[in-house]
C-alpha positions in Angstrom: 0.0 0.0 0.0 1.3 3.4 -0.9 0.5 6.1 1.6 0.6 9.9 0.8 3.0 12.2 2.5 0.2 14.8 3.2 -2.8 15.0 5.6 -1.2 13.3 8.6 -2.4 13.9 12.2 -1.1 12.8 15.6 -3.2 10.2 17.3 -4.5 11.6 20.6 -4.6 9.6 23.9 -1.5 7.6 23.2 0.9 9.0 25.9 0.0 6.2 28.3 0.4 3.4 25.9 3.1 1.0 26.6 5.1 -1.2 24.2 6.9 -4.5 24.9 9.8 -3.0 23.0 10.3 -0.6 25.9 9.7 2.7 24.0 8.0 3.6 20.7 11.4 4.7 19.5 12.6 1.2 20.1 9.5 -0.2 18.5 10.3 1.8 15.3 13.9 0.7 15.4 13.0 -3.0 15.8 10.5 -3.1 12.9 11.8 -0.5 10.5 15.2 -2.3 10.3 16.8 1.1 9.8 19.0 3.4 11.8 17.3 6.2 13.8 17.1 9.3 11.6 18.9 12.5 12.5 15.9 14.7 11.8 12.2 14.8 12.6 9.9 13.0 10.0 7.6 16.0 9.7 8.3 17.9 6.5 10.4 21.0 6.8 11.2 20.4 10.5 15.0 20.4 11.1 14.8 19.4 14.8 16.4 16.2 15.9 14.2 13.1 15.9 13.6 12.2 19.6 10.5 10.0 20.0 8.3 7.5 18.2 5.0 9.3 17.5 1.6 7.8 16.8 0.2 9.2 13.6 -2.8 8.5 11.4 -3.9 9.3 7.8 -7.4 9.4 6.3 -6.2 7.1 3.6 -5.3 4.3 6.1 -7.2 2.5 8.8 -4.0 1.9 10.7 -2.0 3.9 13.3 1.7 4.3 12.5 4.9 5.1 14.3 7.3 7.7 12.9 10.3 9.4 14.4 9.6 13.0 15.4 11.0 15.8 17.6 9.2 16.5 20.8 7.9 19.8 19.4 6.1 18.2 16.5 4.9 15.3 18.6 3.1 17.9 20.8 1.1 19.3 17.9 -2.7 19.3 18.2 -4.5 16.1 17.0 -6.6 18.4 14.8 -3.6 19.9 12.9 -2.6 18.2 9.7 1.0 18.0 8.5 3.1 16.5 5.8 5.8 13.8 6.3 9.1 13.9 4.6 9.3 11.7 1.6 11.9 9.4 3.0 10.1 8.5 6.2 9.6 4.8 7.1 6.2 4.0 8.7 5.9 1.2 11.2 2.6 -0.2 12.3 1.7 0.8 15.9 -0.5 -2.2 16.3 1.5 -4.6 18.5 -0.5 -7.6 17.2 1.1 -7.0 13.8 4.6 -6.5 15.2 6.1 -7.1 18.7 3.2 -9.2 20.1 3.3 -11.8 17.3 
């Protein structure tokens, strides 16, 4: 499935969610099979990537994890943003990943 880079939103109510990987950053690292990026995955943000953020898109029924800075991760769940074209999305659903 090809997902667009535009019209992403943060998923609200996820700050208390736990992952068996330890952190959502570790979850992304474990299932992306890539190195942690230097920069936030939000387009035009040049801050360092710090956390694994839960994001959604109207073109997908899944929640995804992407590396973001803490500033972008704190954006309103109503605010849409674009992702950089090189971002790797990892499913947030543990049944598809670490709980298999």
